ZATOR-465795 format. One record per residue (C-alpha): residue number from 1; residue in one letter; chain; y, x, z. Coordinates in Angstrom, 3 decimals. Each point is the difference from the previous one (the first is absolute). Example, Ala and Ser with C-alpha at 12.3 -4.5 7.8 and 13.67 -1.06 7.14 Angstrom:
BEGIN
<rec num="1" residuo="A" cadena="A" yy="-4.500" xx="12.300" zz="7.800"/>
<rec num="2" residuo="S" cadena="A" yy="3.440" xx="1.370" zz="-0.660"/>
This chain:
BEGIN
<rec num="1" residuo="Q" cadena="A" yy="-7.430" xx="-16.714" zz="5.333"/>
<rec num="2" residuo="V" cadena="A" yy="2.805" xx="2.488" zz="-0.728"/>
<rec num="3" residuo="Q" cadena="A" yy="1.645" xx="-0.029" zz="-3.461"/>
<rec num="4" residuo="L" cadena="A" yy="1.700" xx="3.239" zz="-1.003"/>
<rec num="5" residuo="V" cadena="A" yy="2.425" xx="0.308" zz="-2.776"/>
<rec num="6" residuo="E" cadena="A" yy="1.488" xx="3.348" zz="-1.129"/>
<rec num="7" residuo="S" cadena="A" yy="3.280" xx="0.467" zz="-1.911"/>
<rec num="8" residuo="G" cadena="A" yy="2.380" xx="2.914" zz="-1.059"/>
<rec num="9" residuo="G" cadena="A" yy="-2.047" xx="1.808" zz="-2.555"/>
<rec num="10" residuo="G" cadena="A" yy="1.372" xx="1.101" zz="-3.197"/>
<rec num="11" residuo="L" cadena="A" yy="0.659" xx="2.882" zz="-2.389"/>
<rec num="12" residuo="V" cadena="A" yy="1.755" xx="3.038" zz="1.314"/>
<rec num="13" residuo="Q" cadena="A" yy="0.770" xx="3.634" zz="-1.121"/>
<rec num="14" residuo="A" cadena="A" yy="-1.704" xx="2.810" zz="1.573"/>
<rec num="15" residuo="G" cadena="A" yy="1.935" xx="0.946" zz="3.185"/>
<rec num="16" residuo="G" cadena="A" yy="1.174" xx="-3.475" zz="0.519"/>
<rec num="17" residuo="S" cadena="A" yy="-0.626" xx="-2.433" zz="2.763"/>
<rec num="18" residuo="L" cadena="A" yy="-1.328" xx="-3.522" zz="0.550"/>
<rec num="19" residuo="R" cadena="A" yy="-0.635" xx="-2.182" zz="3.041"/>
<rec num="20" residuo="L" cadena="A" yy="-3.076" xx="-2.378" zz="0.014"/>
<rec num="21" residuo="S" cadena="A" yy="-0.095" xx="-2.996" zz="2.225"/>
<rec num="22" residuo="C" cadena="A" yy="-2.878" xx="-2.135" zz="1.068"/>
<rec num="23" residuo="T" cadena="A" yy="0.432" xx="-3.196" zz="1.705"/>
<rec num="24" residuo="A" cadena="A" yy="-2.648" xx="-1.876" zz="1.915"/>
<rec num="25" residuo="S" cadena="A" yy="-0.588" xx="-3.740" zz="0.527"/>
<rec num="26" residuo="G" cadena="A" yy="-2.662" xx="-2.194" zz="1.671"/>
<rec num="27" residuo="G" cadena="A" yy="-0.878" xx="2.306" zz="2.961"/>
<rec num="28" residuo="S" cadena="A" yy="1.628" xx="1.785" zz="2.968"/>
<rec num="29" residuo="F" cadena="A" yy="1.358" xx="3.157" zz="-1.730"/>
<rec num="30" residuo="S" cadena="A" yy="0.159" xx="2.037" zz="3.266"/>
<rec num="31" residuo="N" cadena="A" yy="-3.696" xx="-0.334" zz="0.296"/>
<rec num="32" residuo="Y" cadena="A" yy="-0.743" xx="2.227" zz="-2.951"/>
<rec num="33" residuo="G" cadena="A" yy="0.194" xx="3.622" zz="-0.831"/>
<rec num="34" residuo="M" cadena="A" yy="1.488" xx="0.270" zz="-3.416"/>
<rec num="35" residuo="G" cadena="A" yy="-0.913" xx="2.410" zz="-2.919"/>
<rec num="36" residuo="W" cadena="A" yy="1.130" xx="0.948" zz="-3.305"/>
<rec num="37" residuo="F" cadena="A" yy="-2.452" xx="1.115" zz="-2.774"/>
<rec num="38" residuo="R" cadena="A" yy="0.382" xx="0.694" zz="-3.675"/>
<rec num="39" residuo="Q" cadena="A" yy="-2.168" xx="0.103" zz="-3.066"/>
<rec num="40" residuo="G" cadena="A" yy="0.846" xx="1.960" zz="-2.987"/>
<rec num="41" residuo="P" cadena="A" yy="-1.544" xx="-0.544" zz="-3.479"/>
<rec num="42" residuo="R" cadena="A" yy="-3.727" xx="0.732" zz="0.007"/>
<rec num="43" residuo="K" cadena="A" yy="0.163" xx="1.110" zz="3.615"/>
<rec num="44" residuo="E" cadena="A" yy="-1.440" xx="-1.411" zz="3.274"/>
<rec num="45" residuo="R" cadena="A" yy="2.392" xx="-1.670" zz="2.448"/>
<rec num="46" residuo="E" cadena="A" yy="1.653" xx="2.766" zz="2.143"/>
<rec num="47" residuo="F" cadena="A" yy="1.291" xx="-0.084" zz="3.575"/>
<rec num="48" residuo="V" cadena="A" yy="3.827" xx="0.590" zz="0.083"/>
<rec num="49" residuo="A" cadena="A" yy="1.174" xx="-0.900" zz="3.516"/>
<rec num="50" residuo="V" cadena="A" yy="-0.749" xx="-2.036" zz="3.044"/>
<rec num="51" residuo="I" cadena="A" yy="1.947" xx="-1.299" zz="2.969"/>
<rec num="52" residuo="D" cadena="A" yy="-1.165" xx="-1.569" zz="3.304"/>
<rec num="53" residuo="W" cadena="A" yy="1.060" xx="-3.300" zz="1.219"/>
<rec num="54" residuo="S" cadena="A" yy="3.078" xx="1.112" zz="1.911"/>
<rec num="55" residuo="G" cadena="A" yy="1.377" xx="2.247" zz="-2.712"/>
<rec num="56" residuo="G" cadena="A" yy="-0.112" xx="2.878" zz="2.504"/>
<rec num="57" residuo="V" cadena="A" yy="-2.863" xx="1.977" zz="-1.630"/>
<rec num="58" residuo="T" cadena="A" yy="-0.618" xx="0.967" zz="-3.604"/>
<rec num="59" residuo="Y" cadena="A" yy="-2.133" xx="1.866" zz="-2.183"/>
<rec num="60" residuo="Y" cadena="A" yy="0.287" xx="1.355" zz="-3.657"/>
<rec num="61" residuo="G" cadena="A" yy="-2.104" xx="1.151" zz="-2.826"/>
<rec num="62" residuo="D" cadena="A" yy="0.452" xx="3.724" zz="-0.763"/>
<rec num="63" residuo="S" cadena="A" yy="1.329" xx="-0.718" zz="-3.450"/>
<rec num="64" residuo="V" cadena="A" yy="2.881" xx="-2.014" zz="1.236"/>
<rec num="65" residuo="K" cadena="A" yy="0.675" xx="1.678" zz="3.399"/>
<rec num="66" residuo="G" cadena="A" yy="3.666" xx="0.878" zz="0.345"/>
<rec num="67" residuo="R" cadena="A" yy="1.115" xx="-2.139" zz="-2.842"/>
<rec num="68" residuo="F" cadena="A" yy="-1.046" xx="-3.536" zz="0.791"/>
<rec num="69" residuo="T" cadena="A" yy="0.813" xx="-1.920" zz="3.386"/>
<rec num="70" residuo="I" cadena="A" yy="-1.710" xx="-3.091" zz="1.123"/>
<rec num="71" residuo="S" cadena="A" yy="1.806" xx="-2.334" zz="2.458"/>
<rec num="72" residuo="R" cadena="A" yy="-0.251" xx="-3.637" zz="1.150"/>
<rec num="73" residuo="D" cadena="A" yy="2.187" xx="-2.855" zz="1.190"/>
<rec num="74" residuo="N" cadena="A" yy="-2.077" xx="-2.357" zz="1.997"/>
<rec num="75" residuo="A" cadena="A" yy="2.859" xx="-2.477" zz="0.237"/>
<rec num="76" residuo="K" cadena="A" yy="-0.003" xx="-0.178" zz="-3.866"/>
<rec num="77" residuo="N" cadena="A" yy="-3.918" xx="0.165" zz="-0.354"/>
<rec num="78" residuo="T" cadena="A" yy="0.799" xx="2.883" zz="-2.354"/>
<rec num="79" residuo="V" cadena="A" yy="-1.381" xx="3.529" zz="-0.394"/>
<rec num="80" residuo="Y" cadena="A" yy="1.846" xx="2.513" zz="-2.332"/>
<rec num="81" residuo="L" cadena="A" yy="-0.848" xx="3.012" zz="-1.864"/>
<rec num="82" residuo="Q" cadena="A" yy="2.912" xx="2.217" zz="-0.676"/>
<rec num="83" residuo="M" cadena="A" yy="-0.864" xx="2.326" zz="-2.826"/>
<rec num="84" residuo="N" cadena="A" yy="2.186" xx="3.106" zz="-0.798"/>
<rec num="85" residuo="G" cadena="A" yy="-0.509" xx="2.895" zz="-2.257"/>
<rec num="86" residuo="L" cadena="A" yy="-2.188" xx="-1.842" zz="-2.228"/>
<rec num="87" residuo="K" cadena="A" yy="-2.289" xx="1.748" zz="-2.540"/>
<rec num="88" residuo="P" cadena="A" yy="-1.707" xx="-1.254" zz="-2.969"/>
<rec num="89" residuo="E" cadena="A" yy="-3.374" xx="0.296" zz="1.787"/>
<rec num="90" residuo="D" cadena="A" yy="1.127" xx="-2.641" zz="2.496"/>
<rec num="91" residuo="T" cadena="A" yy="-0.303" xx="-2.565" zz="-2.958"/>
<rec num="92" residuo="A" cadena="A" yy="-2.171" xx="-2.734" zz="1.212"/>
<rec num="93" residuo="V" cadena="A" yy="-0.314" xx="-3.564" zz="1.229"/>
<rec num="94" residuo="Y" cadena="A" yy="0.914" xx="-0.010" zz="3.671"/>
<rec num="95" residuo="Y" cadena="A" yy="-1.753" xx="-2.440" zz="2.230"/>
<rec num="96" residuo="C" cadena="A" yy="0.705" xx="-0.917" zz="3.693"/>
<rec num="97" residuo="A" cadena="A" yy="-2.753" xx="-0.853" zz="2.170"/>
<rec num="98" residuo="A" cadena="A" yy="-0.595" xx="-1.449" zz="3.670"/>
<rec num="99" residuo="D" cadena="A" yy="-2.447" xx="1.370" zz="2.588"/>
<rec num="100" residuo="R" cadena="A" yy="-0.910" xx="-2.235" zz="2.862"/>
<rec num="101" residuo="A" cadena="A" yy="-0.670" xx="3.085" zz="2.142"/>
<rec num="102" residuo="R" cadena="A" yy="3.580" xx="0.514" zz="0.494"/>
<rec num="103" residuo="L" cadena="A" yy="-0.095" xx="3.283" zz="1.712"/>
<rec num="104" residuo="R" cadena="A" yy="-2.619" xx="1.635" zz="-2.371"/>
<rec num="105" residuo="L" cadena="A" yy="2.304" xx="1.542" zz="-2.683"/>
<rec num="106" residuo="G" cadena="A" yy="-2.778" xx="-0.519" zz="-2.389"/>
<rec num="107" residuo="T" cadena="A" yy="0.019" xx="2.070" zz="-3.240"/>
<rec num="108" residuo="R" cadena="A" yy="-2.896" xx="-1.497" zz="-1.766"/>
<rec num="109" residuo="V" cadena="A" yy="0.115" xx="-3.066" zz="-2.321"/>
<rec num="110" residuo="S" cadena="A" yy="-2.941" xx="-1.474" zz="2.159"/>
<rec num="111" residuo="D" cadena="A" yy="2.284" xx="0.130" zz="3.163"/>
<rec num="112" residuo="H" cadena="A" yy="2.327" xx="-2.652" zz="-1.292"/>
<rec num="113" residuo="D" cadena="A" yy="-0.781" xx="-3.632" zz="0.015"/>
<rec num="114" residuo="H" cadena="A" yy="2.862" xx="-1.548" zz="-2.286"/>
<rec num="115" residuo="W" cadena="A" yy="1.642" xx="1.294" zz="-3.155"/>
<rec num="116" residuo="G" cadena="A" yy="3.019" xx="-0.773" zz="-2.028"/>
<rec num="117" residuo="Q" cadena="A" yy="-0.069" xx="-0.309" zz="-3.879"/>
<rec num="118" residuo="G" cadena="A" yy="1.694" xx="3.368" zz="-0.518"/>
<rec num="119" residuo="T" cadena="A" yy="3.246" xx="1.188" zz="-1.585"/>
<rec num="120" residuo="Q" cadena="A" yy="0.274" xx="2.576" zz="-2.891"/>
<rec num="121" residuo="V" cadena="A" yy="1.871" xx="3.367" zz="0.574"/>
<rec num="122" residuo="T" cadena="A" yy="0.420" xx="1.945" zz="-3.053"/>
<rec num="123" residuo="V" cadena="A" yy="1.688" xx="3.462" zz="0.111"/>
<rec num="124" residuo="S" cadena="A" yy="1.205" xx="1.520" zz="-3.008"/>
<rec num="125" residuo="S" cadena="A" yy="0.191" xx="3.763" zz="-0.648"/>
């Protein structure tokens, strides 16, 4: 059973940057594709970005394309989300998730088998 722990959230002004990290334990990290999702107040969980097992292929949601970058370090069992040009509408709890279909690049919540507890990102205007 893979356990995922996110970190790096916080309060930032609009236009600022944050880097989220998600560290995995209890499984073989390179067996999983990894995704980031977010859930704002009174909203459904939304796809943000996904990366395949090798780190060679990525895919982004339209609302973050060109501003956010997903990457991974399999030696450290960690996936990252670099967030630049943050906007107030990026305010949400951000979750990382693991997909056993490591080549799928799943964008749906149901594609992912394991979830972290989330980290809050708040962007002030």
